[in-house]
C-alpha positions in Angstrom: -38.9 21.7 13.8 -39.4 18.2 14.4 -38.7 17.1 10.8 -35.8 18.1 8.1 -36.8 20.7 4.9 -35.5 20.2 1.6 -32.6 22.7 2.5 -31.6 20.8 5.6 -30.5 18.0 3.4 -29.1 20.0 0.4 -26.7 22.0 3.3 -25.8 17.7 4.5 -25.3 17.1 1.1 -22.9 19.9 0.4 -21.0 19.3 3.6 -20.4 15.0 2.6 -19.2 16.1 -1.1 -17.2 18.9 0.7 -15.3 16.2 3.2 -15.3 13.1 1.1 -14.6 14.6 -2.0 -17.0 13.7 -5.3 -14.5 10.7 -6.5 -14.5 9.4 -2.5 -18.3 8.2 -2.6 -18.5 5.8 -5.2 -15.4 4.4 -4.0 -16.9 3.9 -0.8 -20.6 2.4 -2.4 -17.8 -0.2 -3.8 -16.2 -1.0 -1.3 -19.3 -1.3 0.6 -21.2 -3.8 -2.4 -18.4 -5.6 -2.1 -18.2 -6.5 1.7 -22.1 -7.4 1.6 -21.0 -9.7 -1.3 -19.0 -11.3 0.5 -20.6 -11.8 3.6 -23.8 -13.2 1.8 -20.8 -15.5 -0.2 -19.2 -16.6 3.7 -23.0 -16.9 4.7 -23.9 -19.1 2.2 -20.5 -21.5 2.5 -22.1 -21.9 5.7 -24.9 -22.9 4.8 -23.6 -25.6 2.6 -20.7 -27.2 4.7 -23.5 -27.8 7.2 -26.0 -29.6 5.5 -22.2 -32.5 4.5 -22.1 -32.8 8.1 -23.2 -36.6 9.2 -23.3 -38.8 12.5 -21.3 -42.0 12.4 -22.2 -44.5 14.1 -21.9 -48.3 15.3 -24.1 -50.3 16.0 -22.4 -53.1 18.1 -20.4 -50.4 19.8 -21.4 -50.5 23.8 -21.6 -48.7 26.4 -18.2 -49.4 29.0 -18.0 -48.3 33.0 -21.3 -48.0 33.9 -21.5 -49.5 37.4 -24.3 -50.8 39.2 -25.2 -49.9 43.0 -25.7 -52.6 45.6 -28.4 -51.8 47.7 -28.1 -52.1 51.6 -30.4 -53.9 53.2 
């Protein structure tokens, strides 16, 4: 009762074919593949952009605006 038999899967397949039609399923799979490919390309582009980041630092710069507290004695 907890598992599906081959007949359950056949009925589901027939219903899916009736709802979407024969030509629509490959089109949907193609669109999904294009989306996955685009996502992977976007993720790869982000990795390349991260490698090009640099931090510019000048050794002659000093921090100003730091005030020392005078001790009350």
